[in-house]
N, C-alpha and C positions, 0 to 999 in steps of 0.2 A: 504493500500500500504506500509506504514512504517513497519508494522508487517512482511510483506513478505521480505522487504529489510533487516530488522534486522535478520531474519532467515538465509538468505544467507550470510550476513556479518559474523555471528557467525559460521555457518556451515563451511565456507571456512577457518577459522582460526585454525591453528594446535593445539592451546591450547585446543580447544573444540572437537577434534576428538574422544575423549573417550566417548562422550555423544551420546545417541541415538537420533533419530529424535524427539520423544516425549519430551525428556529432553531439547532439543534445543528449542522446541516450548514453553515449560514452562519458559525457560530462557528469551525468548523474552518479556514475561509479565513484568519482573522486569528490563528490559534493557531500558535505556534512549537513545534517538537518537537526534543528533544535527548536524547542518551545520554551517560553519563559513567561513569567508573570511579573506584575508591577513590583519594583524594588530589587529584582534580581540583577546581579552584576553579569554582564555579557562577556566582557573581556578586559584585560589590563594590557597596556602597551608594553609592559616589561615581560610579557609571556615568553617562554623559551620556544613556544610553538606558534610563530606568527601566522596570522590568517587574514584573508580578505572576506568580509561579510556582506551579505545581501539581505536587506530587511524586506520580508514579504508582507508582514502584517504588524500593525502597532506603531508605537513611537518610542524612541530611545534618545537619551541625552548623552553627549560626549563631554566629559568633565576633565578639564586640565587642572593639575595640581602644581603650584609653584613650590620653591624650596622652603617656604615658610609654612607650607601646608594649606595655604589659601586656595579655594576652589573657584573656578570660573567655568560656566557652561559654554563650551566652544562651539557646539552645533547641536541642532535638534534633527535627528534622523527620522525620516518618514518612509512610508511604504514605497518600495522600489529603489531606495537610496542605498549606496554602498558606503561602508566604513571599515575601519581597521587599518592595515598597512597599505594604504592606497598608493604611496610612492614606490611600492614594491621594494622597500628597504626596511629591515628590522632595526628601528632606531631605539637603542637601549637607553638613550639619554632622555627621551621624552617620558613624561609621567602623566598619563591620562587613562581614563577608564570609561566604559560604556555601561549605562544603567537603564533598565526598562522603566518607562514612564507610565505605561498602560498594561493592562492584562492582555492575555491571548497574543503574546508576541510569537512570531514565527520567523525563523532565520535559516538561510542557507549559508554555508561557508566553504572556503577552499583553503587548503594549506598554501602558504605563499609560494613555495617551490612548485606546486602543481599548477597554480594560476599563472606563474611566469612561463612555464612550459606550454600552457594552453595558448597564451598570447604569441609565443614564438611560432607555434604551428598554424596560427590563424591570423594573418596580417590584417584582414578586414576587421576582426574582433579587436585587435590591438589598436587600430585607428579609432574605432568607436569608443574604446576604453579611454584613450588619450583625451578625446573630446569631452567625455563624461566627467572625468576627473578635473580637466581644465576648467569647466564651468563651475564645478563644485568649489575648487580652490579660489576662483574669482569671487564667488559669493562670500566665502569666508573672509577674503581680503577686504571686500566692501564693508562687511560687518565690523571689522577692526577699524577701518577708516572712520566709520560712524562713531565708534567709541572714543576715538581720539579727538574728533573735531566738534562733537556736540556735548551739551550739558546733559545732566541726568534726566531731566524732564523731557527734553527733546528725544533722547535715546529711548525712553519709555514709550512715548507716543509713536515713534517710528516702528518700534518692535510690535506694539499692539496692532498698528495698522497693517503691517506685513502679515502678522498672525491671522488677522481677520480675513485678509484677502486670500490667504493660503487655505485656512481651515474653516472659516465661518460660513454659516448658512444665512443667506441674504433674504430680507423681505423689504424691498425698497432700499432706503438708506439704513435701515435697522439690521444689525448683524448679531447673530448668536454664535458664540464659540464654545465648544465643549472644552472645559478647563481641565487639563492634565498637569498643570504646573502650579507649584506652591508659590507663595510670595517670595520665599527664599530663592526658588529657582529663577524667578523673574529678576530678582536682585543680582544673581550671578550672571545672568545673560546680559544685563545692561551695565555690569561692573559697578555696582554701588552697594551700600549696606542694606540689610533687610529693613532697617528702620526707615531709611530714606525711601525705599521702594513702597513701603506701607503708607508713608505720608503722601507720596505722589498719587498712589492708587485711591486713597481716601479723598484727595483733592479732586480727582476726576469724578468721583461719585458725588461729592458735595455740589459740584458744578453741573450735575445732571447729564454728564457726557457718557457715563458708563456705570454699570452695576457689576461688581466683582463678587462672585460666589464660588464656593468650593467645587461645584459641579459645572457651572457655566458662567460665561462672561457675556453681558448684554451691552452692546454699543447702540445707543439710541439713534445716532446720526453720524455715520462714518465720514461724511463730508466735512464735519467740524474738526476732524483730527489732522 
């Protein structure tokens, strides 16, 4: 059953569209399959067995830890996204981990050595992978640029607007977002203290722009963000 599931998970992902049916079936042999629930740690960058992961279902946060133990959410991984050793190098100096944000997480993974061999044997796939990773790294770079150039309130507004456009259910200008992030998560994403994030979220609520709840966030008029 897992082999059949892996086949369709890979077949449906645009990264592997250049592969034939037989190539996908061969790929299933080297593909790991894992389920996880909210709060589970998916991987550590310091692992002795480096892997490339593909998220089929759920949401995951990538957390970077500095030398003082301070944590920053580097990226939010969503369905269809890749994470892990995307540069195809096992960087022992990096200190980050992936943690499940939602229940019913489903992941496919490849040993780094197997994935490198796969790319070498399939130039079309290698090109698609290069483009895929390039766009991802560009997005992360833009996120860092926003952190450097904007104040905390502007960073929060930018993040919520992006989140709403990505995950929100729209009804005119009103948007409802399923909330899978704590206030501490949001603080780590916009690189501020939890206290500051709480103050800013409360301010948005007091001004009637947004209602923040544990299960959902309601933005009354996204055009005002």
